[in-house]
Structures are given as structure tokens and as C-alpha cells.
N, CA and C atoms as an extended XYZ file, in Angstrom:
222
Properties=species:S:1:pos:R:3:atomname:S:1:resname:S:1:resid:I:1 pbc="F F F"
N         0.837       -1.175        0.000 N   MET     1
C         0.000        0.000        0.000 CA  MET     1
C         0.888        1.246        0.000 C   MET     1
N         0.556        2.165       -0.860 N   ARG     2
C         1.321        3.395       -0.976 CA  ARG     2
C         0.738        4.459       -0.049 C   ARG     2
N         1.608        5.097        0.712 N   ARG     3
C         1.159        6.135        1.636 CA  ARG     3
C         1.378        7.507        1.016 C   ARG     3
N         0.457        8.407        1.262 N   SER     4
C         0.612        9.767        0.739 CA  SER     4
C         1.550       10.560        1.651 C   SER     4
N         2.058       11.657        1.147 N   ARG     5
C         2.923       12.524        1.943 CA  ARG     5
C         2.201       13.071        3.161 C   ARG     5
N         0.931       13.307        3.037 N   CYS     6
C         0.163       13.894        4.142 CA  CYS     6
C         0.065       12.960        5.340 C   CYS     6
N         0.248       11.685        5.140 N   SER     7
C         0.096       10.752        6.243 CA  SER     7
C         1.371       10.595        7.072 C   SER     7
N         2.476       11.190        6.634 N   ARG     8
C         3.718       11.085        7.394 CA  ARG     8
C         3.673       11.945        8.644 C   ARG     8
N         4.398       11.506        9.641 N   GLN     9
C         4.505       12.259       10.887 CA  GLN     9
C         5.230       13.573       10.601 C   GLN     9
N         4.646       14.717       10.961 N   PRO    10
C         5.352       15.979       10.723 CA  PRO    10
C         6.570       16.082       11.631 C   PRO    10
N         7.616       16.791       11.175 N   PRO    11
C         8.810       16.910       12.012 CA  PRO    11
C         8.531       17.753       13.252 C   PRO    11
N         9.244       17.461       14.313 N   ALA    12
C         9.137       18.251       15.544 CA  ALA    12
C         9.745       19.630       15.288 C   ALA    12
N         9.228       20.641       15.940 N   PHE    13
C         9.720       22.006       15.798 CA  PHE    13
C        11.077       22.133       16.477 C   PHE    13
N        12.065       22.614       15.733 N   ASP    14
C        13.427       22.756       16.241 CA  ASP    14
C        13.805       24.235       16.236 C   ASP    14
N        13.536       24.915       17.341 N   ALA    15
C        13.784       26.352       17.436 CA  ALA    15
C        15.258       26.693       17.234 C   ALA    15
N        16.142       25.836       17.698 N   ARG    16
C        17.581       26.084       17.525 CA  ARG    16
C        17.953       26.089       16.038 C   ARG    16
N        17.371       25.166       15.285 N   GLU    17
C        17.644       25.121       13.843 CA  GLU    17
C        17.046       26.335       13.132 C   GLU    17
N        15.874       26.774       13.562 N   ILE    18
C        15.274       27.980       12.977 CA  ILE    18
C        16.192       29.177       13.214 C   ILE    18
N        16.701       29.330       14.433 N   ALA    19
C        17.629       30.424       14.740 CA  ALA    19
C        18.873       30.331       13.864 C   ALA    19
N        19.390       29.117       13.682 N   HIS    20
C        20.556       28.904       12.820 CA  HIS    20
C        20.246       29.330       11.384 C   HIS    20
N        19.069       28.990       10.893 N   LEU    21
C        18.681       29.363        9.533 CA  LEU    21
C        18.548       30.874        9.367 C   LEU    21
N        18.042       31.540       10.377 N   VAL    22
C        17.934       33.005       10.320 CA  VAL    22
C        19.324       33.619       10.232 C   VAL    22
N        20.277       33.110       11.025 N   ARG    23
C        21.656       33.626       10.965 CA  ARG    23
C        22.271       33.375        9.581 C   ARG    23
N        21.958       32.215        9.012 N   TRP    24
C        22.432       31.887        7.665 CA  TRP    24
C        21.896       32.913        6.667 C   TRP    24
N        20.601       33.212        6.748 N   ALA    25
C        19.990       34.183        5.842 CA  ALA    25
C        20.585       35.575        6.034 C   ALA    25
N        20.792       35.971        7.279 N   GLN    26
C        21.346       37.294        7.558 CA  GLN    26
C        22.771       37.446        7.050 C   GLN    26
N        23.529       36.352        7.035 N   ALA    27
C        24.911       36.398        6.537 CA  ALA    27
C        24.951       36.498        5.011 C   ALA    27
N        23.860       36.099        4.338 N   ASN    28
C        23.715       36.162        2.886 CA  ASN    28
C        24.885       35.508        2.129 C   ASN    28
N        25.213       34.255        2.462 N   PRO    29
C        26.292       33.578        1.745 CA  PRO    29
C        25.860       33.237        0.318 C   PRO    29
N        26.808       32.824       -0.491 N   ALA    30
C        26.540       32.509       -1.896 CA  ALA    30
C        25.502       31.396       -2.064 C   ALA    30
N        25.431       30.460       -1.108 N   ASP    31
C        24.489       29.337       -1.243 CA  ASP    31
C        23.101       29.647       -0.688 C   ASP    31
N        22.876       30.892       -0.200 N   TYR    32
C        21.566       31.233        0.358 CA  TYR    32
C        20.572       31.580       -0.745 C   TYR    32
N        19.347       31.090       -0.578 N   ASN    33
C        18.207       31.565       -1.359 CA  ASN    33
C        16.949       31.286       -0.552 C   ASN    33
N        15.898       32.034       -0.836 N   TYR    34
C        14.682       31.951       -0.038 CA  TYR    34
C        14.024       30.578       -0.124 C   TYR    34
N        14.046       29.979       -1.296 N   VAL    35
C        13.437       28.651       -1.452 CA  VAL    35
C        14.151       27.643       -0.554 C   VAL    35
N        15.476       27.672       -0.545 N   ALA    36
C        16.239       26.760        0.310 CA  ALA    36
C        15.944       27.042        1.777 C   ALA    36
N        15.850       28.333        2.151 N   PHE    37
C        15.521       28.686        3.528 CA  PHE    37
C        14.180       28.074        3.925 C   PHE    37
N        13.182       28.227        3.070 N   CYS    38
C        11.846       27.700        3.371 CA  CYS    38
C        11.848       26.178        3.480 C   CYS    38
N        12.557       25.506        2.591 N   GLU    39
C        12.630       24.037        2.646 CA  GLU    39
C        13.294       23.568        3.930 C   GLU    39
N        14.376       24.248        4.321 N   LYS    40
C        15.089       23.875        5.549 CA  LYS    40
C        14.252       24.192        6.789 C   LYS    40
N        13.536       25.312        6.759 N   ALA    41
C        12.668       25.670        7.885 CA  ALA    41
C        11.537       24.656        8.023 C   ALA    41
N        10.978       24.243        6.910 N   LYS    42
C         9.920       23.224        6.945 CA  LYS    42
C        10.465       21.920        7.517 C   LYS    42
N        11.680       21.551        7.110 N   ALA    43
C        12.304       20.331        7.623 CA  ALA    43
C        12.573       20.436        9.128 C   ALA    43
N        12.700       21.681        9.625 N   ALA    44
C        12.907       21.907       11.060 CA  ALA    44
C        11.576       22.030       11.802 C   ALA    44
N        10.483       21.710       11.126 N   GLY    45
C         9.176       21.699       11.774 CA  GLY    45
C         8.419       23.011       11.748 C   GLY    45
N         8.913       23.986       10.994 N   CYS    46
C         8.239       25.276       10.921 CA  CYS    46
C         7.014       25.166       10.008 C   CYS    46
N         5.852       25.528       10.548 N   ALA    47
C         4.614       25.493        9.769 CA  ALA    47
C         4.318       26.849        9.136 C   ALA    47
N         4.940       27.900        9.642 N   GLY    48
C         4.725       29.232        9.090 CA  GLY    48
C         5.366       30.280        9.964 C   GLY    48
N         5.176       31.540        9.551 N   TYR    49
C         5.718       32.633       10.347 CA  TYR    49
C         4.873       33.884       10.157 C   TYR    49
N         4.912       34.745       11.147 N   LEU    50
C         4.226       36.032       11.114 CA  LEU    50
C         5.260       37.127       11.305 C   LEU    50
N         5.155       38.179       10.506 N   VAL    51
C         6.068       39.311       10.603 CA  VAL    51
C         5.299       40.504       11.157 C   VAL    51
N         5.856       41.141       12.172 N   SER    52
C         5.292       42.381       12.706 CA  SER    52
C         6.327       43.478       12.503 C   SER    52
N         6.069       44.357       11.535 N   PHE    53
C         6.992       45.471       11.319 CA  PHE    53
C         6.919       46.450       12.487 C   PHE    53
N         5.707       46.689       12.989 N   ALA    54
C         5.551       47.591       14.141 CA  ALA    54
C         6.235       47.007       15.380 C   ALA    54
N         6.135       45.699       15.564 N   GLY    55
C         6.760       45.025       16.705 CA  GLY    55
C         8.209       44.664       16.463 C   GLY    55
N         8.676       44.856       15.229 N   ARG    56
C        10.064       44.592       14.835 CA  ARG    56
C        10.498       43.171       15.188 C   ARG    56
N         9.660       42.199       14.789 N   ARG    57
C         9.969       40.798       15.074 CA  ARG    57
C         9.285       39.878       14.079 C   ARG    57
N         9.807       38.652       14.048 N   VAL    58
C         9.199       37.566       13.284 CA  VAL    58
C         8.944       36.424       14.257 C   VAL    58
N         7.762       35.860       14.201 N   VAL    59
C         7.415       34.723       15.047 CA  VAL    59
C         7.268       33.503       14.143 C   VAL    59
N         8.157       32.540       14.315 N   TYR    60
C         8.098       31.269       13.590 CA  TYR    60
C         7.320       30.297       14.464 C   TYR    60
N         6.428       29.504       13.870 N   PHE    61
C         5.628       28.597       14.679 CA  PHE    61
C         5.585       27.202       14.088 C   PHE    61
N         5.461       26.225       14.991 N   GLY    62
C         5.343       24.832       14.609 CA  GLY    62
C         3.888       24.404       14.541 C   GLY    62
N         3.677       23.167       14.187 N   ARG    63
C         2.318       22.645       14.003 CA  ARG    63
C         1.518       22.508       15.295 C   ARG    63
N         2.199       22.460       16.423 N   THR    64
C         1.486       22.355       17.694 CA  THR    64
C         1.738       23.586       18.568 C   THR    64
N         1.896       24.734       17.914 N   ALA    65
C         1.996       26.062       18.547 CA  ALA    65
C         3.310       26.358       19.254 C   ALA    65
N         4.362       25.589       19.003 N   GLU    66
C         5.692       25.966       19.503 CA  GLU    66
C         6.094       27.234       18.733 C   GLU    66
N         6.877       28.082       19.354 N   THR    67
C         7.291       29.311       18.683 CA  THR    67
C         8.763       29.607       18.896 C   THR    67
N         9.283       30.411       17.995 N   HIS    68
C        10.616       30.986       18.123 CA  HIS    68
C        10.485       32.421       17.630 C   HIS    68
N        10.925       33.389       18.442 N   VAL    69
C        10.812       34.804       18.096 CA  VAL    69
C        12.188       35.349       17.726 C   VAL    69
N        12.255       36.020       16.595 N   GLU    70
C        13.469       36.701       16.159 CA  GLU    70
C        13.155       38.183       16.097 C   GLU    70
N        13.916       38.977       16.843 N   HIS    71
C        13.759       40.444       16.808 CA  HIS    71
C        14.604       41.000       15.683 C   HIS    71
N        14.094       42.044       15.036 N   PHE    72
C        14.837       42.691       13.949 CA  PHE    72
C        16.140       43.248       14.507 C   PHE    72
N        17.199       43.205       13.716 N   PRO    73
C        18.466       43.819       14.163 CA  PRO    73
C        18.271       45.313       14.393 C   PRO    73
N        19.014       45.856       15.321 N   ALA    74
C        18.910       47.305       15.640 CA  ALA    74
C        19.478       48.142       14.516 C   ALA    74
């Protein structure tokens, strides 16, 4: 029996990996691109993110409401 992708166990949210990915993006190395960032964030259990320009932060969240907050650089 073939299983669909939707039936797989979602990855656990890894806030440390999300923080690492943000630092990678901020450094803007030659191998960085947004698609790769999104794929790696998804693999780290990130289900989405919210940006607050007024609050100067990004909140990354997992499928069961785990969060990681990144404040904008000063």
C-alpha cells in the first residue's frame, strides 16, 4: 500500500535550527536563497511565520503552537 505525503509524521519544531537558519539568511552567503531557507525551515518543523513590522519581530511557529521569536536587528 502506498502512503501519501500527508500521512507522514510531521517533524518536531526545532527552534535552535530555525535560529541557525535566520543567521544563515542574515549572513547572505553565496548558497543562500529563499526557497532553500523555506525548505530547511519546513524540515525543522516550521509550519509558518508572522512578521510584525511595528513590533520589529518575526514569530516562527510549529504545528502544535511551539514558537521561536526573532527580533529585527537594531
